C-alpha positions as CSV (number, residue, x, y, z in Angstrom):
1,M,98.1,138.9,97.1
2,E,96.2,135.6,96.8
3,T,92.5,135.8,96.1
4,L,89.8,134.2,98.2
5,E,89.3,131.5,95.5
6,Q,93.0,130.6,95.6
7,T,93.1,130.3,99.3
8,A,89.8,128.6,99.9
9,G,91.0,125.2,98.5
10,I,88.9,122.3,97.3
11,A,86.8,120.6,99.9
12,L,86.6,116.8,99.6
13,N,84.6,114.3,101.6
14,Q,85.6,110.8,102.9
15,S,84.5,109.0,99.7
16,E,86.6,111.3,97.5
17,H,89.6,110.8,99.9
18,S,89.2,107.0,99.7
19,I,89.2,107.1,95.9
20,L,92.2,109.5,95.8
21,S,94.1,107.1,98.2
22,T,93.2,104.1,96.0
23,L,94.5,105.8,92.8
24,A,97.6,107.1,94.6
25,Y,98.4,103.5,95.5
26,F,98.1,102.2,92.0
27,H,99.8,105.3,90.6
28,V,103.0,103.8,92.3
29,F,102.8,101.1,89.7
30,N,101.8,103.5,86.8
31,Y,98.4,101.7,86.7
32,P,95.3,103.7,85.8
33,C,92.1,102.1,87.0
34,T,88.7,101.5,85.4
35,L,85.4,102.5,87.1
36,N,84.7,98.9,88.0
37,E,88.2,98.5,89.5
38,I,87.8,101.6,91.6
39,M,84.5,100.3,92.9
40,L,86.2,97.1,94.1
41,K,89.4,98.7,95.3
42,S,88.1,101.8,97.2
43,K,86.1,101.9,100.5
44,V,83.2,103.7,98.8
45,Q,80.0,101.6,98.8
46,P,79.7,100.3,95.2
47,Q,76.2,101.6,94.4
48,S,75.8,102.1,90.7
49,N,75.9,105.9,90.8
50,K,77.9,106.8,93.9
51,V,81.5,106.0,92.7
52,E,80.8,107.4,89.2
53,Q,79.5,110.7,90.7
54,V,82.6,111.0,92.9
55,L,84.9,110.4,90.0
56,K,83.1,113.0,87.8
57,S,83.5,115.5,90.6
58,L,87.2,114.8,90.9
59,V,87.6,115.1,87.2
60,A,85.7,118.4,87.1
61,D,88.1,119.7,89.8
62,Q,91.0,118.6,87.5
63,I,92.4,116.3,90.3
64,L,91.8,113.3,88.2
65,I,91.9,112.7,84.4
66,E,89.5,110.3,82.7
67,K,90.6,108.9,79.3
68,E,89.8,105.8,77.3
69,G,87.8,104.5,80.2
70,F,90.7,104.8,82.7
71,Y,90.9,107.2,85.7
72,T,94.3,108.4,87.0
73,L,95.8,111.2,89.0
74,N,96.5,114.3,87.0
75,I,100.2,113.8,87.3
76,D,102.9,113.3,84.7
77,D,102.3,111.7,81.3
78,V,98.8,110.3,81.4
79,D,98.9,108.9,77.8
80,N,102.1,107.0,78.6
81,R,100.6,105.4,81.7
82,I,97.5,104.3,79.9
83,Q,99.5,102.7,77.0
84,K,101.9,101.1,79.5
85,R,98.9,99.5,81.3
86,K,97.4,98.2,78.0
87,K,100.7,96.6,77.0
88,G,101.1,95.2,80.5
89,N,97.6,93.6,80.4
90,E,98.4,91.9,77.0
91,H,101.7,90.5,78.3
92,A,100.1,89.3,81.5
93,E,97.9,86.9,79.5
94,I,101.0,85.3,78.0
95,A,102.7,85.2,81.4
96,L,99.7,83.6,83.1
97,K,99.8,80.7,80.7
98,K,103.5,80.2,81.5
99,A,102.8,80.5,85.2
100,Q,100.2,77.7,84.9
101,T,102.8,75.5,83.3
102,Y,105.3,76.2,86.1
103,T,102.5,75.7,88.7
104,K,102.1,72.2,87.4
105,L,105.8,71.6,88.0
106,I,105.8,73.3,91.5
107,S,102.8,71.3,92.6
108,K,104.7,68.0,92.0
109,F,107.4,69.0,94.6
110,P,107.2,67.4,98.0
111,F,105.1,69.1,100.6
112,V,103.6,71.8,98.3
113,R,100.0,72.2,99.3
114,G,99.0,75.4,97.5
115,V,100.4,77.7,94.7
116,Y,99.2,81.2,94.2
117,L,100.4,84.1,92.0
118,S,101.1,87.5,93.6
119,G,103.1,90.6,92.6
120,S,102.4,92.5,89.4
121,L,101.0,89.6,87.5
122,S,98.2,89.1,90.0
123,K,97.1,92.7,89.2
124,G,96.9,91.8,85.5
125,V,100.1,93.5,84.4
126,F,103.5,92.1,83.2
127,D,106.4,93.8,81.5
128,K,110.1,93.3,80.8
129,D,111.1,94.1,84.4
130,S,108.4,91.9,85.9
131,D,108.9,88.5,87.6
132,V,106.2,85.8,88.2
133,D,106.0,85.8,92.0
134,Y,104.7,82.6,93.6
135,F,103.1,82.5,97.1
136,I,103.5,78.9,98.2
137,V,101.8,77.1,101.0
138,T,103.5,74.0,102.4
139,E,102.9,71.1,104.7
140,P,103.6,72.2,108.4
141,K,107.2,71.4,109.6
142,R,108.4,70.7,106.0
143,L,108.5,74.3,104.6
144,W,112.3,74.5,104.5
145,I,112.7,71.1,102.7
146,C,110.1,72.3,100.1
147,R,111.7,75.7,99.7
148,S,115.3,74.2,99.4
149,L,114.3,71.7,96.7
150,L,112.5,74.4,94.6
151,I,115.5,76.8,94.9
152,L,117.9,74.0,94.0
153,F,115.8,73.3,90.9
154,K,115.8,76.9,89.9
155,K,119.6,77.2,90.3
156,I,120.4,74.0,88.4
157,F,117.7,73.7,85.7
158,L,116.7,77.4,85.2
159,L,120.2,78.7,85.6
160,N,118.9,80.8,88.6
161,S,116.5,82.7,86.4
162,R,113.5,84.0,88.3
163,K,111.7,85.7,85.4
164,Y,108.9,83.0,85.5
165,F,110.0,81.2,88.7
166,C,110.3,83.7,91.6
167,V,109.5,81.6,94.7
168,N,110.0,84.2,97.3
169,Y,107.3,83.7,99.9
170,F,106.4,80.5,101.7
171,I,104.0,79.8,104.6
172,D,102.7,76.5,106.0
173,S,99.1,75.5,106.0
174,A,98.8,75.8,109.8
175,S,99.9,79.5,109.7
176,L,97.6,81.1,107.1
177,T,97.0,84.3,109.2
178,L,99.6,86.8,108.0
179,P,101.0,89.2,110.7
180,D,101.5,92.4,108.7
181,H,98.1,94.1,108.6
182,N,98.6,96.9,106.2
183,L,97.5,98.1,102.8
184,F,100.3,96.5,100.9
185,V,99.6,93.0,102.3
186,A,95.9,93.5,102.0
187,T,96.4,94.4,98.3
188,E,98.5,91.3,97.7
189,L,96.0,89.0,99.3
190,T,92.9,90.4,97.6
191,H,94.6,90.1,94.2
192,V,96.2,86.7,94.6
193,I,95.4,84.3,91.8
194,P,94.9,80.7,92.9
195,T,96.6,78.3,90.5
196,Y,96.7,75.1,92.7
197,N,94.4,74.2,95.5
198,Y,91.4,76.5,95.4
199,P,89.8,75.4,98.7
200,L,93.1,76.3,100.5
201,Y,92.9,79.8,98.8
202,L,89.5,80.3,100.3
203,R,90.8,79.3,103.8
204,L,93.6,81.8,103.4
205,L,91.2,84.6,102.8
206,E,88.9,83.5,105.6
207,E,91.8,83.5,108.1
208,N,92.7,87.0,107.0
209,K,89.4,88.7,107.3
210,W,91.2,91.9,108.4
211,I,91.8,92.7,104.7
212,E,88.2,93.8,104.5
213,E,89.2,96.9,106.5
214,H,91.2,98.0,103.5
215,Y,89.1,96.4,100.7
216,P,85.5,96.0,101.9
217,N,84.2,95.5,98.3
218,Y,86.8,93.1,97.0
219,L,85.7,89.9,95.2
220,K,87.4,86.5,95.5
221,N,89.2,85.2,92.5
222,D,87.5,82.3,90.8
223,G,89.4,79.1,90.1
224,Q,89.7,79.5,86.3
225,Y,93.5,79.3,86.5
226,C,93.7,76.4,88.9
227,I,95.2,73.2,87.7
228,T,93.8,69.8,88.5
229,E,95.7,68.1,91.3
230,N,98.0,65.4,90.0
231,N,100.5,64.3,92.6
232,S,103.7,62.8,91.1
233,Y,105.3,59.5,92.1
234,F,108.3,61.6,93.1
235,K,106.2,63.7,95.4
236,K,104.4,60.7,97.1
237,M,107.6,58.7,97.7
238,S,109.6,61.7,98.9
239,E,106.9,62.7,101.4
240,R,106.7,59.1,102.6
241,I,110.5,58.9,103.2
242,L,110.6,62.4,104.8
243,S,107.5,62.0,107.0
244,G,109.3,61.1,110.2
245,V,112.5,62.1,112.1
246,L,114.6,62.3,109.0
247,G,112.3,64.9,107.5
248,E,112.2,66.9,110.7
249,S,116.0,66.9,111.0
250,L,116.5,68.0,107.4
251,D,113.9,70.8,107.7
252,N,115.6,72.1,110.8
253,L,119.0,71.9,109.1
254,F,117.9,73.8,105.9
255,F,116.2,76.4,108.1
256,K,119.4,77.1,110.1
257,I,121.7,77.1,107.1
258,T,119.5,79.5,105.1
259,L,118.9,81.9,108.1
260,K,122.6,82.0,108.9
261,R,123.5,82.8,105.2
262,W,120.8,85.5,105.0
263,R,121.9,87.2,108.2
264,K,125.5,87.4,106.9
265,K,124.5,88.5,103.4
266,F,121.9,91.1,104.5
267,K,123.7,92.4,107.6
268,H,123.1,95.9,106.3
269,I,119.4,95.5,106.9
270,S,118.2,96.6,110.4
271,E,116.7,94.0,112.7
272,D,113.2,95.4,112.4
273,D,113.4,95.5,108.6
274,F,114.9,92.1,108.4
275,D,112.0,90.7,110.3
276,V,109.6,92.1,107.7
277,Q,111.6,91.7,104.5
278,M,113.4,88.4,105.3
279,R,111.1,86.9,107.9
280,S,112.4,83.4,108.6
281,R,110.7,81.1,111.0
282,K,109.9,77.4,110.9
283,N,106.5,78.3,109.4
284,V,107.4,81.1,107.1
285,S,110.1,82.2,104.6
286,K,110.1,85.6,103.0
287,H,112.8,86.8,100.6
288,H,112.1,90.5,99.9
289,P,115.5,92.1,100.4
290,A,114.6,95.3,98.5
291,G,111.9,96.1,101.0
292,H,109.2,96.5,98.4
293,Q,106.4,96.7,101.0
294,K,107.9,99.7,102.8
295,V,108.9,101.4,99.6
296,V,105.4,101.1,98.0
297,L,103.6,102.4,101.1
298,Q,106.0,105.4,101.4
299,K,105.6,106.2,97.7
300,Q,101.8,106.0,98.0
301,E,101.8,108.4,100.9
302,L,104.1,110.8,99.1
303,I,102.0,110.8,95.9
304,L,98.8,111.4,98.0
305,Q,100.3,114.3,99.9
306,Q,101.7,115.9,96.7
307,T,98.2,115.6,95.2
308,I,96.6,117.2,98.2
309,S,99.2,120.0,98.3
310,R,99.1,120.7,94.6
311,N,95.4,121.0,94.5
312,N,95.0,122.8,97.8
313,I,92.6,120.1,99.0
314,L,90.8,120.3,102.3
315,F,88.8,117.3,103.8
316,T,85.4,117.6,105.3
């Protein structure tokens, strides 16, 4: 027979739930967080004592573990997760330098207006399985020319390697408001690292104010990794040649060819999932066939529910 203590459960408030939810999200990536990171990533007001008090309470209840300045859910091998994060942080510094070099190259392509790093590197971690993901903003009505030229370059000169050149998300500068308002997209936007055109990065955040519902305490990235604009002769001449009817026709052609090929290649993906994972319009191009967004959100929810169940948590 269960005792009263066993059945009563652990009562947590909204602040504690917010922090649990934050750590569950980053647990998906095996990424323990520091106190300062939790202040920025959770919905708890970042007063100097408040978050720390909540964390101490959760550690005392053995829901969280604090070690070496990192906080993580009390699940699996904590030491391994901490060491993995440390190594990932070290490798990220190297990858960032390479990403700046490739940004210089990408910025010289026709109709590129902004280059930003997303994915794991934007969270400060990089390992053998990581790619450098670029979020690219283009000139309106020339997105598919820009994308096609970059993909052609990758296939020919990089032998289709995407390790440091994964150009999988494009939008144009007239369509900066993103339609998917969820935690995954909010996380990506609040962690994006601007590497080319900082003012456009600020516009991107301004036109997606909804992200503050998920991250009310987030801080904008500074421009320390931004390169100085230096348009190439190739870029200037190409844009001049493709500024009129020829450019419009080519953009339409590349759009239709790519969409037709993707629909054939990814016919196993449902229509709804295709619209999220492979969204293809004149003003946007996503290439996320693995459905990372959906997978991450499902894993976060599973980890959170397992934590609640394992610790017999009740919310007040």
